ROVEX-12857 format. One record per residue (C-alpha): residue in one letter; x, y, z. Coordinates in steps of 0.1 Angstrom, whole numbers. Each point is the difference from the previous one (the first is absolute). Layout:
ROVEX-12857
REC / a / X / Y / Z
...
//
This chain:
ROVEX-12857
REC / m / 181 / 97 / -254
REC / t / -20 / 8 / 31
REC / s / -19 / -29 / 18
REC / n / -38 / 0 / -3
REC / r / -1 / -16 / 35
REC / y / -6 / 18 / 33
REC / v / 5 / -6 / 36
REC / i / -30 / 10 / 20
REC / t / 1 / 3 / 38
REC / v / -29 / 5 / 24
REC / i / 5 / 6 / 37
REC / g / -24 / 11 / 27
REC / t / -25 / -10 / 26
REC / d / -19 / -31 / -10
REC / r / -36 / 4 / -10
REC / v / -26 / -17 / -22
REC / g / 2 / 7 / -37
REC / i / 36 / 11 / -5
REC / v / 9 / -28 / -25
REC / a / -33 / 4 / -18
REC / s / 3 / 38 / -4
REC / i / 37 / -1 / -11
REC / t / -5 / -27 / -25
REC / k / -31 / 18 / -14
REC / v / 22 / 30 / -9
REC / m / 25 / -24 / -15
REC / a / -27 / -16 / -21
REC / d / -12 / 34 / -11
REC / f / 35 / 7 / -14
REC / n / 4 / -36 / -14
REC / v / 28 / -7 / 24
REC / n / 5 / -38 / 6
REC / i / 15 / -15 / 32
REC / v / 31 / -21 / -8
REC / d / 8 / -8 / 36
REC / i / -15 / 10 / 35
REC / s / 8 / -3 / 36
REC / q / -23 / 13 / 28
REC / t / 0 / -4 / 37
REC / t / -15 / 16 / 31
REC / m / 19 / 4 / 33
REC / s / -17 / 13 / 31
REC / g / -24 / 21 / -21
REC / l / 26 / 12 / -24
REC / f / -7 / -8 / -37
REC / t / 28 / -5 / -25
REC / m / -1 / -10 / -36
REC / i / 25 / 0 / -28
REC / m / -8 / -9 / -36
REC / l / 20 / -3 / -32
REC / a / -24 / 11 / -27
REC / e / 1 / 8 / -37
REC / n / -17 / 18 / -27
REC / l / 7 / -8 / -37
REC / d / -19 / 30 / -15
REC / e / 24 / 22 / -21
REC / d / -18 / 32 / 11
REC / f / -1 / -9 / 37
REC / d / -1 / 32 / 21
REC / l / 21 / -8 / 31
REC / l / -5 / 34 / 15
REC / s / -39 / -3 / -1
REC / f / 2 / -35 / 14
REC / q / 23 / 12 / 28
REC / k / -24 / 28 / 8
REC / a / -31 / -23 / 0
REC / m / 18 / -25 / 23
REC / d / 11 / 28 / 23
REC / e / -36 / 14 / 2
REC / e / -15 / -34 / 7
REC / g / 26 / -6 / 27
REC / k / -10 / 34 / 16
REC / n / -36 / -11 / -1
REC / l / 9 / -32 / 17
REC / g / 24 / 15 / 25
REC / v / 30 / -19 / -13
REC / e / 32 / 10 / -18
REC / v / 3 / -12 / -36
REC / k / 31 / 3 / -20
REC / v / 5 / -10 / -37
REC / q / 35 / -1 / -14
REC / n / 13 / -12 / -34
REC / e / 18 / -34 / 7
REC / d / 32 / 14 / -14
REC / v / 0 / 30 / 23
REC / f / -9 / -21 / 30
REC / r / 28 / -25 / -7
REC / y / 25 / 28 / -6
REC / m / -10 / 17 / 33
REC / h / 2 / -33 / 20
REC / r / 32 / -14 / -15
REC / i / 29 / -11 / 23
//
């Protein structure tokens, strides 16, 4: 069974509204934040979230596209990966 949890990373130059804009898209897709870490260093913004959606008909591709478009609008890079895929790619 595939996980309904997603790892979302956001990286780019810090500016006002990044968190608000990204979480708005998440709310539009009924994606809930399970855990979040965010920091800025010398003007560089980084955020990683573990998120989930429990809808059986969740369209991951549409969500990824919407998050990518919002990231482009904000001038940041946004990646959304299924938790299983993320863990597999980053195993030791």
